[in-house]
C-alpha positions, 0 to 999 in steps of 0.5 A, a space after each residue: 306691127 305686132 309679131 303675131 301679125 307676121 306671115 310665114 317666111 316674113 322677116 323683121 327687126 324687133 323694135 320694142 318688147 312691151 311685156 310686163 315684168 316677169 314675162 318681159 324678162 323671160 322674153 328678153 332672156 330668150 334673146 328677143 331684144 330690140 334690134 334683133 332680126 327674126 323670121 317667122 318659119 312656121 305656125 302650128 295648125 291652130 296658129 299657136 305657137 309660132 316658130 321663129 328663127 333668130 340669132 342662129 336658132 329656132 324659138 317658139 312663142 305663144 301668141 299671148 307672148 308675141 302680142 307684146 313684141 313690136 317689129 318693123 318688117 324688113 
């Protein structure tokens, strides 16, 4: 499943990042790598961006970035 499809308060493990070149590097630099546990904590009123909790911090991603992150619900 894609990260964008997750619901609020749902937890998952990142299985794959499929973003191309520069976007993929930037996503991985933010700590979004396979094996990382994440939780969706909130969404903006228009559903973009999404706020995530991972590795002890909160991170927001745009939906076009979340579309390139595959997760497994835990």
